[in-house]
N, CA, C and O atoms as a DFTB+ gen file, in Angstrom:
520 C
 N C O
     1  1     -81.516      -5.933      41.307
     2  2     -80.644      -6.619      40.533
     3  2     -80.650      -5.969      39.105
     4  3     -81.604      -5.449      38.526
     5  1     -79.294      -6.130      38.655
     6  2     -79.089      -5.401      37.274
     7  2     -79.137      -6.515      36.178
     8  3     -78.652      -7.628      36.386
     9  1     -79.746      -6.168      34.994
    10  2     -79.870      -7.039      33.910
    11  2     -78.427      -7.315      33.218
    12  3     -77.583      -6.434      33.054
    13  1     -78.293      -8.505      32.886
    14  2     -77.036      -8.890      32.244
    15  2     -77.106      -8.821      30.694
    16  3     -78.052      -9.323      30.087
    17  1     -76.152      -8.231      30.112
    18  2     -76.217      -8.263      28.563
    19  2     -74.919      -8.585      28.017
    20  3     -73.855      -8.454      28.622
    21  1     -75.089      -9.082      26.656
    22  2     -73.928      -9.655      25.977
    23  2     -73.034     -10.720      26.696
    24  3     -73.420     -11.847      27.006
    25  1     -71.857     -10.237      26.907
    26  2     -70.818     -11.074      27.545
    27  2     -71.052     -11.466      28.964
    28  3     -70.465     -12.403      29.504
    29  1     -71.962     -10.684      29.559
    30  2     -72.224     -10.772      31.024
    31  2     -73.129     -12.070      31.313
    32  3     -73.186     -12.593      32.426
    33  1     -73.678     -12.429      30.428
    34  2     -74.749     -13.560      30.491
    35  2     -73.935     -14.807      30.672
    36  3     -72.984     -14.973      29.909
    37  1     -74.205     -15.734      31.626
    38  2     -73.516     -16.878      32.022
    39  2     -74.280     -18.137      31.544
    40  3     -73.666     -19.204      31.538
    41  1     -75.582     -18.097      31.140
    42  2     -76.296     -19.142      30.729
    43  2     -75.799     -19.680      29.436
    44  3     -75.330     -18.878      28.628
    45  1     -75.852     -21.089      29.115
    46  2     -75.409     -21.514      27.874
    47  2     -76.625     -21.413      26.914
    48  3     -76.401     -21.139      25.735
    49  1     -77.776     -21.597      27.298
    50  2     -78.917     -21.507      26.439
    51  2     -79.858     -20.548      26.873
    52  3     -80.052     -20.402      28.080
    53  1     -80.511     -19.825      25.972
    54  2     -81.449     -18.744      26.465
    55  2     -82.785     -18.911      25.429
    56  3     -82.756     -19.391      24.296
    57  1     -83.774     -18.460      26.035
    58  2     -85.064     -18.461      25.209
    59  2     -85.373     -17.046      24.885
    60  3     -85.633     -16.207      25.747
    61  1     -85.332     -16.783      23.458
    62  2     -85.378     -15.410      23.127
    63  2     -87.001     -15.164      22.856
    64  3     -87.680     -15.919      22.160
    65  1     -87.491     -14.007      23.511
    66  2     -88.917     -13.744      23.315
    67  2     -89.102     -12.323      22.699
    68  3     -88.268     -11.439      22.898
    69  1     -90.116     -12.149      22.015
    70  2     -90.470     -10.738      21.437
    71  2     -91.171      -9.827      22.419
    72  3     -91.135     -10.090      23.620
    73  1     -91.785      -8.804      21.972
    74  2     -92.524      -7.978      22.912
    75  2     -93.856      -8.483      23.210
    76  3     -94.497      -7.943      24.112
    77  1     -94.393      -9.555      22.491
    78  2     -95.651     -10.243      23.048
    79  2     -95.472     -11.547      23.557
    80  3     -96.316     -12.441      23.504
    81  1     -94.260     -11.632      24.090
    82  2     -93.680     -13.002      24.765
    83  2     -93.812     -14.153      23.854
    84  3     -94.163     -15.227      24.344
    85  1     -93.570     -14.065      22.564
    86  2     -93.677     -15.160      21.722
    87  2     -92.185     -15.623      21.462
    88  3     -91.252     -14.835      21.305
    89  1     -92.085     -16.928      21.439
    90  2     -90.708     -17.651      21.407
    91  2     -90.130     -17.390      20.003
    92  3     -90.760     -17.767      19.015
    93  1     -88.896     -16.726      19.883
    94  2     -88.212     -16.610      18.576
    95  2     -87.087     -17.337      18.269
    96  3     -86.573     -17.292      17.152
    97  1     -86.574     -18.148      19.367
    98  2     -85.437     -18.915      19.249
    99  2     -85.306     -19.983      18.205
   100  3     -84.296     -20.102      17.512
   101  1     -86.419     -20.800      18.109
   102  2     -86.376     -21.782      17.072
   103  2     -86.492     -21.096      15.636
   104  3     -85.820     -21.540      14.705
   105  1     -87.222     -20.172      15.492
   106  2     -87.403     -19.528      14.145
   107  2     -86.041     -19.019      13.774
   108  3     -85.659     -19.122      12.608
   109  1     -85.302     -18.485      14.681
   110  2     -83.911     -18.034      14.317
   111  2     -83.099     -19.157      13.783
   112  3     -82.571     -19.075      12.674
   113  1     -82.987     -20.176      14.524
   114  2     -82.261     -21.515      14.192
   115  2     -82.544     -21.975      12.815
   116  3     -81.639     -22.226      12.020
   117  1     -83.822     -22.086      12.531
   118  2     -84.180     -22.721      11.268
   119  2     -83.858     -21.709      10.061
   120  3     -83.524     -22.199       8.982
   121  1     -83.944     -20.357      10.201
   122  2     -83.599     -19.555       9.184
   123  2     -82.005     -19.545       8.969
   124  3     -81.522     -19.311       7.861
   125  1     -81.260     -19.801      10.049
   126  2     -79.787     -19.959       9.968
   127  2     -79.485     -21.228       9.178
   128  3     -78.645     -21.165       8.280
   129  1     -80.113     -22.381       9.448
   130  2     -79.991     -23.488       8.780
   131  2     -80.315     -23.365       7.293
   132  3     -79.542     -23.801       6.440
   133  1     -81.479     -22.760       6.992
   134  2     -81.722     -22.492       5.605
   135  2     -80.766     -21.681       4.779
   136  3     -80.531     -21.894       3.589
   137  1     -80.231     -20.724       5.521
   138  2     -79.344     -19.826       4.938
   139  2     -77.885     -20.600       4.592
   140  3     -77.203     -20.419       3.583
   141  1     -77.642     -21.376       5.545
   142  2     -76.386     -22.252       5.345
   143  2     -76.649     -23.260       4.184
   144  3     -75.798     -23.500       3.327
   145  1     -77.750     -23.772       4.212
   146  2     -78.053     -24.852       3.121
   147  2     -77.944     -24.101       1.753
   148  3     -77.221     -24.538       0.858
   149  1     -78.655     -22.999       1.621
   150  2     -78.655     -22.209       0.389
   151  2     -77.237     -21.720       0.035
   152  3     -76.937     -21.608      -1.154
   153  1     -76.491     -21.469       0.850
   154  2     -74.916     -21.099       0.638
   155  2     -74.209     -22.210       0.111
   156  3     -73.364     -22.040      -0.768
   157  1     -74.479     -23.340       0.571
   158  2     -73.831     -24.668       0.156
   159  2     -74.307     -25.211      -1.126
   160  3     -73.673     -26.086      -1.715
   161  1     -75.468     -24.689      -1.601
   162  2     -76.114     -25.305      -2.719
   163  2     -75.245     -24.945      -4.061
   164  3     -74.697     -23.850      -4.194
   165  1     -75.174     -26.079      -5.125
   166  2     -74.345     -26.026      -6.140
   167  2     -74.985     -24.995      -7.236
   168  3     -76.072     -25.138      -7.796
   169  1     -74.103     -23.974      -7.401
   170  2     -74.602     -22.978      -8.392
   171  2     -74.047     -23.084      -9.688
   172  3     -72.885     -23.480      -9.767
   173  1     -74.766     -22.757     -10.876
   174  2     -74.202     -23.011     -12.020
   175  2     -73.347     -21.755     -12.365
   176  3     -73.752     -20.633     -12.060
   177  1     -72.204     -21.944     -12.980
   178  2     -71.282     -21.068     -13.378
   179  2     -71.222     -20.938     -14.857
   180  3     -71.467     -21.932     -15.542
   181  1     -70.930     -19.839     -15.394
   182  2     -70.740     -19.717     -16.900
   183  2     -69.139     -19.937     -17.116
   184  3     -68.382     -19.040     -16.744
   185  1     -68.640     -21.061     -17.682
   186  2     -67.472     -21.218     -18.000
   187  2     -67.238     -20.720     -19.500
   188  3     -68.195     -20.389     -20.200
   189  1     -65.875     -20.682     -19.976
   190  2     -65.640     -20.254     -21.248
   191  2     -64.504     -21.024     -21.888
   192  3     -63.500     -21.422     -21.299
   193  1     -64.795     -21.185     -23.190
   194  2     -63.477     -21.794     -24.129
   195  2     -63.361     -20.681     -25.164
   196  3     -64.373     -20.069     -25.507
   197  1     -62.100     -20.384     -25.699
   198  2     -61.901     -19.424     -26.619
   199  2     -61.030     -20.224     -27.755
   200  3     -60.040     -20.884     -27.439
   201  1     -61.445     -20.117     -28.974
   202  2     -60.837     -20.727     -30.046
   203  2     -60.376     -19.590     -31.057
   204  3     -60.925     -18.488     -31.056
   205  1     -59.461     -19.877     -31.817
   206  2     -59.145     -18.986     -33.021
   207  2     -59.365     -19.619     -34.324
   208  3     -59.511     -20.840     -34.358
   209  1     -59.403     -18.961     -35.347
   210  2     -59.704     -19.575     -36.646
   211  2     -58.543     -20.609     -36.942
   212  3     -58.825     -21.642     -37.550
   213  1     -57.357     -20.383     -36.565
   214  2     -56.336     -21.363     -37.040
   215  2     -56.057     -22.369     -35.957
   216  3     -55.044     -23.067     -35.995
   217  1     -56.941     -22.449     -34.997
   218  2     -56.794     -23.576     -33.925
   219  2     -56.787     -24.942     -34.596
   220  3     -57.702     -25.258     -35.356
   221  1     -55.720     -25.797     -34.315
   222  2     -55.745     -27.233     -34.745
   223  2     -56.781     -28.164     -34.455
   224  3     -57.453     -27.964     -33.443
   225  1     -57.038     -29.210     -35.219
   226  2     -58.182     -30.127     -34.806
   227  2     -57.991     -30.868     -33.470
   228  3     -58.968     -31.235     -32.817
   229  1     -56.606     -31.106     -33.030
   230  2     -56.486     -31.758     -31.757
   231  2     -56.806     -30.865     -30.675
   232  3     -57.431     -31.246     -29.686
   233  1     -56.369     -29.610     -30.846
   234  2     -56.654     -28.641     -29.793
   235  2     -58.130     -28.337     -29.595
   236  3     -58.557     -28.072     -28.471
   237  1     -59.019     -28.374     -30.806
   238  2     -60.340     -28.212     -30.773
   239  2     -61.123     -29.379     -30.020
   240  3     -62.144     -29.189     -29.359
   241  1     -60.503     -30.613     -30.210
   242  2     -61.026     -31.819     -29.429
   243  2     -60.845     -31.585     -27.960
   244  3     -61.753     -31.767     -27.149
   245  1     -59.732     -31.206     -27.668
   246  2     -59.443     -30.899     -26.160
   247  2     -60.350     -29.955     -25.602
   248  3     -60.870     -30.180     -24.508
   249  1     -60.582     -28.954     -26.228
   250  2     -61.384     -27.842     -25.839
   251  2     -62.961     -28.322     -25.793
   252  3     -63.737     -27.914     -24.929
   253  1     -63.278     -29.111     -26.688
   254  2     -64.631     -29.728     -26.700
   255  2     -64.787     -30.618     -25.552
   256  3     -65.837     -30.690     -24.914
   257  1     -63.689     -31.325     -25.281
   258  2     -63.724     -32.353     -24.190
   259  2     -63.982     -31.677     -22.897
   260  3     -64.714     -32.143     -22.024
   261  1     -63.359     -30.584     -22.821
   262  2     -63.403     -29.789     -21.657
   263  2     -64.864     -29.153     -21.513
   264  3     -65.430     -29.265     -20.426
   265  1     -65.387     -28.605     -22.385
   266  2     -66.635     -28.051     -22.440
   267  2     -67.692     -29.170     -22.281
   268  3     -68.748     -28.876     -21.722
   269  1     -67.475     -30.524     -22.763
   270  2     -68.435     -31.514     -22.362
   271  2     -68.486     -31.875     -20.934
   272  3     -69.527     -32.249     -20.395
   273  1     -67.354     -31.762     -20.321
   274  2     -67.066     -32.163     -18.916
   275  2     -67.941     -31.016     -18.147
   276  3     -68.746     -31.341     -17.275
   277  1     -67.745     -29.737     -18.503
   278  2     -68.513     -28.517     -17.771
   279  2     -69.985     -28.766     -17.950
   280  3     -70.753     -28.699     -16.991
   281  1     -70.408     -29.070     -19.237
   282  2     -71.754     -29.142     -19.372
   283  2     -72.366     -30.509     -18.526
   284  3     -73.489     -30.418     -18.029
   285  1     -71.744     -31.507     -18.416
   286  2     -72.146     -32.707     -17.633
   287  2     -72.242     -32.406     -16.200
   288  3     -73.037     -33.013     -15.482
   289  1     -71.395     -31.413     -15.721
   290  2     -71.437     -30.895     -14.274
   291  2     -72.561     -29.841     -14.086
   292  3     -72.859     -29.398     -12.977
   293  1     -73.166     -29.468     -15.241
   294  2     -74.290     -28.542     -15.104
   295  2     -74.023     -27.117     -15.395
   296  3     -74.917     -26.273     -15.333
   297  1     -72.861     -26.856     -15.696
   298  2     -72.326     -25.259     -16.070
   299  2     -72.872     -24.951     -17.310
   300  3     -73.204     -25.838     -18.096
   301  1     -73.007     -23.613     -17.583
   302  2     -72.970     -22.938     -18.917
   303  2     -71.790     -22.758     -19.429
   304  3     -70.908     -22.356     -18.671
   305  1     -71.489     -23.000     -20.784
   306  2     -70.204     -22.745     -21.437
   307  2     -70.465     -21.802     -22.578
   308  3     -71.309     -21.958     -23.461
   309  1     -69.576     -20.743     -22.429
   310  2     -69.477     -19.729     -23.449
   311  2     -68.327     -19.901     -24.428
   312  3     -67.141     -19.715     -24.158
   313  1     -68.862     -20.307     -25.679
   314  2     -67.817     -20.507     -26.689
   315  2     -67.573     -19.343     -27.543
   316  3     -68.458     -18.837     -28.233
   317  1     -66.330     -18.911     -27.491
   318  2     -65.772     -17.680     -28.375
   319  2     -64.935     -17.949     -29.307
   320  3     -63.957     -18.659     -29.073
   321  1     -65.180     -17.420     -30.544
   322  2     -64.290     -17.576     -31.676
   323  2     -63.512     -16.129     -31.652
   324  3     -64.040     -15.072     -31.998
   325  1     -62.220     -16.264     -31.202
   326  2     -61.456     -15.044     -31.101
   327  2     -61.048     -14.605     -32.508
   328  3     -60.572     -15.380     -33.338
   329  1     -61.269     -13.314     -32.712
   330  2     -60.865     -12.881     -34.044
   331  2     -59.808     -11.600     -33.718
   332  3     -59.971     -10.714     -32.878
   333  1     -58.703     -11.779     -34.623
   334  2     -57.834     -10.525     -34.559
   335  2     -57.472     -10.160     -35.817
   336  3     -57.360     -10.969     -36.738
   337  1     -57.256      -8.832     -35.925
   338  2     -56.753      -8.258     -37.361
   339  2     -57.707      -8.397     -38.304
   340  3     -58.858      -8.028     -38.069
   341  1     -57.335      -8.973     -39.548
   342  2     -58.141      -9.180     -40.622
   343  2     -59.356     -10.097     -40.479
   344  3     -60.387      -9.946     -41.134
   345  1     -59.169     -10.999     -39.631
   346  2     -60.058     -11.965     -39.440
   347  2     -61.418     -11.432     -39.024
   348  3     -62.412     -12.117     -39.266
   349  1     -61.541     -10.159     -38.364
   350  2     -62.735      -9.586     -37.962
   351  2     -63.561      -9.300     -39.222
   352  3     -64.783      -9.195     -39.114
   353  1     -62.983      -9.174     -40.359
   354  2     -63.803      -8.723     -41.412
   355  2     -64.146      -9.996     -42.474
   356  3     -64.494      -9.820     -43.642
   357  1     -63.993     -11.180     -41.891
   358  2     -64.278     -12.387     -42.704
   359  2     -65.782     -12.580     -42.869
   360  3     -66.584     -12.003     -42.135
   361  1     -66.116     -13.340     -43.771
   362  2     -67.499     -13.686     -44.101
   363  2     -68.142     -14.289     -42.797
   364  3     -67.523     -15.183     -42.220
   365  1     -69.233     -13.894     -42.346
   366  2     -69.816     -14.337     -40.967
   367  2     -70.278     -15.841     -41.168
   368  3     -70.318     -16.596     -40.197
   369  1     -70.600     -16.233     -42.341
   370  2     -70.925     -17.690     -42.648
   371  2     -69.792     -18.445     -42.298
   372  3     -69.883     -19.392     -41.517
   373  1     -68.605     -18.061     -42.876
   374  2     -67.472     -18.846     -42.659
   375  2     -67.109     -18.852     -41.129
   376  3     -66.607     -19.861     -40.634
   377  1     -67.320     -17.911     -40.502
   378  2     -66.985     -17.866     -38.949
   379  2     -67.976     -18.688     -38.217
   380  3     -67.588     -19.257     -37.196
   381  1     -69.165     -18.822     -38.589
   382  2     -70.095     -19.645     -37.967
   383  2     -69.845     -21.200     -38.181
   384  3     -70.119     -22.044     -37.328
   385  1     -69.396     -21.423     -39.193
   386  2     -68.899     -22.755     -39.609
   387  2     -67.831     -23.258     -38.757
   388  3     -67.797     -24.429     -38.377
   389  1     -66.881     -22.304     -38.426
   390  2     -65.667     -22.670     -37.568
   391  2     -66.117     -22.810     -36.192
   392  3     -65.523     -23.613     -35.471
   393  1     -67.238     -22.028     -35.666
   394  2     -67.747     -22.260     -34.359
   395  2     -68.370     -23.517     -34.397
   396  3     -68.077     -24.312     -33.504
   397  1     -69.270     -23.886     -35.367
   398  2     -70.019     -25.152     -35.427
   399  2     -69.126     -26.419     -35.451
   400  3     -69.536     -27.492     -35.010
   401  1     -67.830     -26.247     -36.010
   402  2     -66.824     -27.473     -35.777
   403  2     -66.750     -27.776     -34.454
   404  3     -67.025     -28.920     -34.090
   405  1     -66.357     -26.768     -33.515
   406  2     -66.298     -27.104     -32.093
   407  2     -67.513     -27.622     -31.280
   408  3     -67.403     -28.457     -30.382
   409  1     -68.730     -27.033     -31.688
   410  2     -69.880     -27.492     -31.260
   411  2     -70.232     -29.095     -31.538
   412  3     -70.783     -29.816     -30.706
   413  1     -69.855     -29.472     -32.721
   414  2     -70.050     -30.629     -33.262
   415  2     -69.234     -31.723     -32.475
   416  3     -69.632     -32.884     -32.386
   417  1     -68.182     -31.313     -31.967
   418  2     -67.406     -32.073     -31.268
   419  2     -67.575     -32.511     -29.725
   420  3     -67.010     -33.393     -29.080
   421  1     -68.588     -31.543     -29.360
   422  2     -68.913     -31.877     -27.856
   423  2     -69.898     -32.977     -27.636
   424  3     -71.012     -32.986     -28.159
   425  1     -69.427     -33.931     -26.817
   426  2     -70.198     -35.109     -26.810
   427  2     -71.545     -35.154     -25.978
   428  3     -72.455     -35.923     -26.290
   429  1     -71.617     -34.327     -24.951
   430  2     -72.883     -34.199     -24.079
   431  2     -73.973     -33.428     -25.093
   432  3     -73.743     -32.666     -26.032
   433  1     -75.176     -33.884     -24.582
   434  2     -76.426     -33.083     -25.115
   435  2     -76.368     -31.677     -24.572
   436  3     -76.043     -31.399     -23.418
   437  1     -76.704     -30.839     -25.483
   438  2     -76.670     -29.340     -25.005
   439  2     -77.778     -28.670     -25.947
   440  3     -78.269     -29.185     -26.951
   441  1     -78.055     -27.460     -25.427
   442  2     -78.937     -26.575     -26.239
   443  2     -78.222     -25.363     -26.192
   444  3     -77.481     -25.103     -25.244
   445  1     -78.431     -24.411     -27.385
   446  2     -77.844     -23.161     -27.657
   447  2     -78.798     -22.307     -26.692
   448  3     -80.011     -22.276     -26.902
   449  1     -78.232     -21.646     -25.671
   450  2     -79.148     -20.760     -24.918
   451  2     -79.137     -19.292     -25.465
   452  3     -80.180     -18.640     -25.487
   453  1     -77.880     -18.751     -25.930
   454  2     -77.633     -17.758     -26.500
   455  2     -77.166     -17.827     -27.999
   456  3     -76.141     -18.435     -28.307
   457  1     -77.921     -17.208     -28.879
   458  2     -77.668     -17.442     -30.332
   459  2     -76.452     -16.793     -30.540
   460  3     -75.970     -16.057     -29.679
   461  1     -75.847     -17.034     -31.757
   462  2     -74.536     -16.480     -32.166
   463  2     -74.688     -14.968     -32.146
   464  3     -75.654     -14.423     -32.681
   465  1     -73.640     -14.234     -31.468
   466  2     -73.574     -12.747     -31.418
   467  2     -72.128     -12.340     -31.717
   468  3     -71.151     -12.941     -31.268
   469  1     -72.076     -11.237     -32.535
   470  2     -70.786     -10.777     -32.844
   471  2     -70.390      -9.719     -31.712
   472  3     -70.998      -8.657     -31.582
   473  1     -69.388     -10.078     -30.961
   474  2     -68.870      -9.228     -29.895
   475  2     -67.725      -8.372     -30.275
   476  3     -67.289      -8.381     -31.426
   477  1     -67.281      -7.714     -29.442
   478  2     -65.946      -6.964     -29.751
   479  2     -64.759      -7.727     -30.093
   480  3     -63.911      -7.218     -30.825
   481  1     -64.595      -9.133     -29.539
   482  2     -63.498      -9.786     -29.725
   483  2     -63.764     -10.958     -30.786
   484  3     -62.869     -11.696     -31.197
   485  1     -64.952     -11.029     -31.134
   486  2     -65.322     -12.046     -32.094
   487  2     -66.733     -12.581     -32.036
   488  3     -67.667     -11.891     -31.627
   489  1     -66.877     -13.902     -32.481
   490  2     -68.319     -14.512     -32.496
   491  2     -68.535     -15.348     -31.217
   492  3     -67.678     -16.161     -30.870
   493  1     -69.687     -15.154     -30.502
   494  2     -69.820     -15.760     -29.282
   495  2     -71.151     -16.495     -29.275
   496  3     -72.153     -16.011     -29.801
   497  1     -71.136     -17.726     -28.640
   498  2     -72.559     -18.346     -28.391
   499  2     -72.287     -19.001     -26.978
   500  3     -71.165     -19.282     -26.559
   501  1     -73.492     -19.205     -26.295
   502  2     -73.556     -19.711     -24.932
   503  2     -74.367     -21.096     -25.139
   504  3     -75.414     -21.105     -25.787
   505  1     -73.875     -22.164     -24.604
   506  2     -74.615     -23.510     -24.512
   507  2     -74.901     -23.909     -23.118
   508  3     -74.293     -23.379     -22.188
   509  1     -75.814     -24.836     -22.927
   510  2     -76.000     -25.268     -21.607
   511  2     -76.814     -26.775     -21.737
   512  3     -77.399     -27.168     -22.747
   513  1     -76.716     -27.340     -20.730
   514  2     -77.392     -28.730     -20.658
   515  2     -78.876     -28.818     -21.062
   516  3     -79.657     -27.925     -20.733
   517  1     -79.248     -29.836     -21.735
   518  2     -80.635     -29.982     -22.176
   519  2     -81.519     -30.228     -21.111
   520  3     -82.722     -30.373     -21.328
């Protein structure tokens, strides 16, 4: 009698044994379930809002509302003050105040996870849920 392999096997269920005749089938199923559960787990994402120096108050409120929603969902939010042209050479204290204006409008409790950093596009900070 010849051994059946792969698609030649007609049985619906099989018992998988290792070289020492230990059952491996259940272990395989549980590892598959764990992997599937881990893949479906909610992962935090880093979302971003971008403002400019001349952004109006209403637009800032809308962006802050969006950031509040993301923080409530558990995501991190990168707040970026986009600087172009001459704005790149403005006083850093002034730029921080502009960024703080947006942060004060956010309604959810948050903590600053990354301090203010001067990036190539402007001033950046990252906030997350407390």
